[in-house]
C-alpha positions in Angstrom: -5.6 22.0 77.4 -4.6 25.2 80.1 -0.4 26.5 80.0 0.0 29.4 83.3 3.2 30.3 84.4 3.6 32.9 87.2 4.8 36.1 87.0 5.5 38.9 89.7 5.6 43.2 89.0 7.3 45.2 92.1 7.3 49.0 92.1 5.1 51.8 92.0 3.4 49.8 89.8 -0.2 51.0 90.3 0.4 55.3 89.4 2.5 54.4 87.0 0.0 52.5 85.2 2.6 49.5 84.7 -0.4 46.9 86.6 -2.8 47.9 83.9 -0.8 48.0 81.1 -0.1 44.5 82.2 -3.3 43.0 82.1 -4.7 44.9 79.6 -2.4 43.0 77.4 -3.2 39.4 78.5 -6.9 40.4 78.0 -5.7 41.6 75.1 -3.8 38.6 73.4 -6.8 36.2 74.5 -5.4 35.3 78.3 -6.9 35.0 81.2 -5.1 35.6 85.1 -5.3 35.2 88.2 -3.8 37.5 91.1 -2.8 35.3 94.1 -1.1 38.6 96.2 -1.4 41.9 95.6 0.5 44.2 98.1 -0.4 48.2 97.8 1.9 50.7 98.6 0.6 52.7 101.7 3.1 55.8 101.2 4.5 57.5 98.4 8.0 55.7 98.8 6.8 52.8 99.0 6.6 50.2 96.6 3.6 47.4 95.5 4.1 43.6 94.7 1.8 41.9 92.6 2.4 38.3 91.7 -0.1 36.9 89.2 -1.0 33.0 87.2 -1.5 34.0 83.4 -3.0 31.6 81.9 -3.6 30.7 77.6 -5.0 27.7 75.5 -2.3 27.2 74.0 1.7 27.2 74.3 1.9 29.6 71.7 -0.6 32.6 72.9 1.0 32.1 76.3 4.6 32.9 74.8 3.1 35.9 73.7 1.5 37.1 76.8 4.7 36.5 78.6 6.4 38.6 76.3 4.5 41.4 76.4 4.4 41.2 80.3 8.4 41.3 80.3 8.5 44.3 78.4 6.6 46.1 81.0 8.7 44.7 84.0 7.2 41.2 84.8 9.8 39.0 85.7 8.7 35.3 86.6 8.3 33.4 89.5 11.1 31.0 89.0 13.2 32.6 86.2 16.2 30.2 85.0 19.3 31.5 84.2 20.1 33.5 80.6 20.3 31.1 77.6 23.6 31.8 75.8 23.9 30.9 72.4 27.7 31.2 70.6 26.5 33.2 67.0 28.3 31.2 64.6 29.7 34.0 62.4 30.7 38.0 62.4 27.3 39.2 61.9 24.9 36.5 62.5 23.0 35.9 65.9 20.8 32.8 66.9 17.6 33.0 65.1 15.6 33.2 68.4 17.9 36.2 69.8 16.8 38.3 72.4 16.1 41.8 71.1 16.6 44.1 73.7 14.4 47.5 74.8 15.9 50.7 75.5 14.6 50.0 79.2 17.8 49.7 81.7 18.4 45.4 82.2 19.4 42.5 83.9 20.7 39.5 83.3 20.7 36.2 85.2 24.0 34.5 85.2 25.8 32.4 87.4 23.3 33.2 90.0 23.5 36.4 89.8 21.7 39.8 88.2 24.0 41.9 86.0 23.5 45.5 85.2 23.3 45.1 81.3 25.6 47.9 79.9 24.8 51.1 77.7 21.7 49.8 77.1 19.5 50.8 73.7 16.8 49.3 71.7 17.0 46.6 68.7 20.9 45.2 70.1 21.9 41.8 70.4 22.6 41.7 74.5 26.1 39.7 74.5 27.1 38.1 78.3 31.3 37.5 78.9 31.5 35.3 81.3 35.4 36.7 81.3 35.4 40.3 80.2 37.8 40.2 76.9 40.5 43.0 76.7 39.1 45.0 73.7 35.2 45.3 75.2 35.6 48.6 74.9 36.2 49.0 71.1 33.1 50.0 68.3 29.9 50.1 70.2 30.9 47.4 73.2 30.3 48.6 77.0 33.0 50.6 78.5 35.7 48.0 79.2 35.7 49.8 82.9 33.0 47.7 84.8 35.0 44.8 84.3 38.0 45.1 85.9 37.6 42.5 88.6 37.2 39.9 86.2 33.2 39.7 87.1 31.0 38.3 84.1 29.4 41.2 82.0 26.8 41.9 79.9 26.4 44.3 77.4 24.5 45.4 73.9 25.6 45.1 70.5 24.1 45.8 67.2 24.0 43.3 64.6 26.5 44.5 62.5 29.4 44.6 65.8 28.4 41.0 66.8 31.4 38.6 66.4 32.0 34.9 66.1 31.6 33.3 69.0 30.0 35.8 70.9 27.5 34.4 74.1 23.9 36.1 72.5 21.3 35.8 74.7 18.2 34.0 73.3 14.4 33.7 74.0 13.8 36.0 77.4 14.7 33.5 79.5 16.7 35.2 82.8 16.2 38.7 81.5 14.7 41.4 84.0 13.3 44.5 82.6 12.5 47.5 84.5 11.1 50.2 82.5 11.5 53.2 84.9 8.5 54.8 86.8 7.2 58.4 85.9 7.8 60.6 88.6 5.1 60.8 91.2 5.1 64.1 91.6 4.6 65.2 88.0 8.1 65.9 87.9 8.4 69.3 86.4 9.0 69.8 82.6 9.3 66.0 82.5 6.0 65.2 83.4 4.5 67.1 81.1 4.3 64.7 78.5 1.8 62.7 80.3 -0.9 64.8 79.1 0.4 64.4 75.7 1.7 67.0 72.8 -0.5 70.0 72.2 0.5 73.2 71.0 -1.9 75.0 73.6 0.3 74.3 76.7 1.9 77.7 78.3 5.6 77.9 76.2 7.0 80.4 78.0 6.8 78.3 81.2 7.8 75.2 80.2 10.3 76.3 78.3 11.5 78.1 81.8 11.6 74.5 83.6 13.7 73.2 80.6 16.1 76.1 80.8 16.5 75.1 84.4 16.7 71.3 84.2 19.5 72.4 82.2 21.5 74.5 84.4 20.3 71.5 86.8 22.1 69.5 84.3 25.0 70.9 84.3 25.6 71.7 87.5 25.8 68.2 88.4 28.9 67.9 85.8 26.4 66.0 83.9 26.6 66.1 79.5 23.8 68.3 77.6 23.5 67.0 73.9 21.7 69.2 70.6 20.6 67.3 67.8 19.8 70.1 65.0 18.1 71.0 62.0 19.1 73.3 59.4 15.9 75.0 60.1 17.4 76.5 63.4 19.5 78.3 61.4 17.0 79.4 58.7 14.5 80.6 62.0 17.0 82.8 62.5 17.7 80.6 66.1 21.6 80.0 65.4 22.7 83.1 67.3 20.7 81.7 70.6 22.5 78.2 70.2 25.7 79.9 69.2 25.5 81.7 72.7 24.4 78.4 74.5 27.4 76.9 73.4 29.9 79.3 74.3 27.9 79.7 77.6 29.0 76.0 78.1 25.5 74.3 77.6 26.1 72.3 75.2 28.6 69.1 75.3 27.3 67.5 72.1 26.2 68.2 68.7 24.7 66.2 66.5 23.2 67.3 63.1 23.9 66.7 58.9 25.4 68.1 56.2 22.4 70.8 56.4 22.7 72.0 59.7 26.6 73.0 59.5 26.7 74.4 55.6 23.6 76.9 56.5 25.8 77.9 59.6 28.8 78.4 57.8 26.9 80.2 54.6 25.5 82.9 57.3 29.1 83.4 59.1 30.8 83.9 55.2 28.2 85.5 53.1 25.3 86.6 55.9 22.7 84.2 54.6 20.9 80.9 54.8 20.4 79.4 51.7 20.6 82.4 49.9 18.4 84.7 52.2 19.4 87.3 54.8 17.5 85.7 57.7 17.4 89.0 59.7 15.7 91.1 56.5 14.4 88.5 54.5 16.4 89.4 51.4 17.7 87.5 48.4 20.7 89.0 47.7 21.5 88.3 44.0 23.3 85.3 43.3 22.1 83.7 46.6 21.3 80.8 45.6 24.8 79.7 45.1 25.8 80.8 48.2 25.7 77.3 49.6 28.2 75.3 47.5 30.2 78.3 47.1 30.5 77.8 51.4 31.1 74.7 50.8 34.0 74.8 48.5 35.6 77.6 50.9 35.8 74.6 53.8 36.6 72.3 51.6 39.7 74.6 49.9 40.5 75.4 53.7 40.5 71.4 54.6 38.1 71.3 56.5 35.9 73.5 59.5 38.5 73.9 61.9 40.9 74.9 59.7 38.6 77.8 58.0 38.0 78.7 61.5 41.8 78.9 62.3 42.1 80.9 59.1 39.6 83.7 59.9 37.1 82.5 57.0 34.6 81.3 60.0 34.5 83.6 62.5 31.1 83.0 64.1 28.3 80.6 64.6 26.7 77.3 65.9 30.2 75.7 64.1 32.5 78.2 65.2 31.1 78.1 68.9 31.9 74.3 68.6 35.5 74.7 67.8 36.2 77.3 70.1 35.1 75.6 72.8 36.1 71.8 71.6 32.4 70.1 71.7 31.9 67.1 70.3 30.6 67.2 66.8 29.3 64.6 64.6 28.1 65.5 61.5 26.4 62.6 59.5 25.6 62.5 56.0 22.9 61.6 54.1 22.6 60.7 50.1 21.2 64.3 49.6 23.8 66.1 50.3 25.5 68.8 48.9 29.3 68.9 48.3 29.8 67.0 51.1 31.7 68.9 53.9 35.3 67.1 54.7 33.7 67.0 58.0 30.4 64.9 57.1 30.8 61.1 57.8 29.7 60.0 55.0 29.8 56.0 55.8 25.7 55.4 57.4 27.8 53.2 60.2 31.0 54.9 61.3 28.1 57.8 61.8 25.7 55.3 63.3 28.6 54.6 66.0 29.7 58.3 66.3 26.1 59.5 67.4 26.0 56.5 69.4 29.0 57.4 71.4 27.2 61.0 71.9 23.9 59.7 73.0 25.5 57.0 75.5 27.3 60.5 77.3 24.0 62.3 77.8 22.5 63.3 80.4 19.6 65.2 78.6 19.4 65.6 75.1 17.1 68.4 73.4 16.2 68.0 69.8 15.0 70.8 67.4 13.2 70.7 64.2 14.8 67.6 62.5 12.9 64.7 62.7 15.3 62.2 60.9 18.7 63.0 63.2 16.5 62.5 66.2 14.9 59.4 65.4 18.5 58.3 65.3 19.6 59.8 68.6 16.6 58.3 69.8 17.4 54.8 69.0 20.4 54.3 70.8 18.9 56.5 74.2 18.5 54.7 77.3 14.9 55.5 78.7 16.1 57.1 81.9 17.7 60.0 79.5 15.8 63.4 79.7 14.2 63.9 75.9 13.5 67.2 74.9 11.8 67.4 71.7 11.0 70.5 70.1 9.2 70.9 66.1 6.3 73.0 64.3 4.7 69.5 63.3 2.5 67.8 66.6 3.2 64.5 64.5 7.1 64.6 64.5 6.9 65.1 68.0 4.3 62.8 69.0 6.4 60.2 66.6 9.9 61.5 68.8 8.6 61.1 72.0 6.7 57.6 71.2 9.9 56.0 72.1 9.4 54.7 76.0 11.1 57.5 77.8 9.6 58.0 80.8 10.5 61.5 81.6 10.3 63.7 78.2 9.0 67.0 77.2 7.1 67.3 73.6 6.9 71.0 72.4 4.8 71.6 69.2 6.2 75.2 68.6 8.6 77.6 66.0 11.9 76.6 66.4 12.6 80.4 66.4 11.1 81.2 69.3 12.3 78.5 71.2 15.6 78.6 70.8 16.2 82.0 72.0 13.6 81.9 74.8 15.4 78.7 76.2 19.1 81.0 75.5 17.4 83.9 77.5 15.9 82.0 80.2 19.4 79.6 80.8 22.3 82.5 80.7 20.0 85.4 82.3 20.9 83.6 85.0 24.8 83.6 84.6 25.0 87.2 84.4 
């Protein structure tokens, strides 16, 4: 017996590859399809529409096919309302709960499509018929969207789910809207459509990224930087500090190591015991990082060390001086750690999540683990720049469904100073 459902695709589904991906998914999973209607957009701004009937030999295969089509933005022709089940206990979701993507999403509730707030991947989807007064706490959505008392939907990580939360199950009444690739190539952010390569024209791409940073700030947007210790060790710390001082960094997400290297350079002129200008290793330089941590602990934290004149330059100094939102997330391998480092993993995730949801563009600089942590929280609509000397790292960071991403395989010690030069030169 054949089982069938009719789905619809709408938008720039041809040039964005959506239709091709959907057709491929049906065939790869052993199903078949029949295109009932296909209206092709004839102008650059005109959208296309496709209605097709998908068939499979058994309900399980059809369900798998519909799931894949759903992830690519297909909607059932006759969608039912979202299926909600109350969470039986704190941190416990129904067995068939809907796990979100990082794409813009809507739910059909009480006859209306409602935008899901603060979208991110791998979360539960909560619907509030009457928004609660405390819905803005933790990693819940901002409560501002519920001032009129209308229903609202938002994401929650599993550890934030509370007993009684109405959790969306299956995928009924849920519509995913994957962002479409820029039709004109998108400048720097159309760059990644050809994949990751170290043979691209780096300088011209960095200049385009610089122009994008300036455009974001000109429009009142938010720039987030995710930085690894290699930024300091490669000698690029001064350039990043210049960007912070010039107002082009609104949030910094890093680890204990990055901050320690930067502070060590300010106090002792070294990074991991090495002078990054002369490459010399002073006597007892290998102890500089732990001495640095001790100095910061003695002062009572990074801000106190800046105020006391212990730290007089560098990225962390500029972050304090310019009131930049800074999150230092700890790990099991940290020395010290610094007093400012968040050692509770859940607390660190929530702090990073707040930064990521406010960001309009994110620079991921030579740090795989912290970049993955931030990438997990980002909507697919956020512009992302990933830079690392390792091609596999860049590929892993970009392979997250972002429609607007730049990947560069290059030395971070070259990228950051060049970027700072291009960004700041136009201010003078």
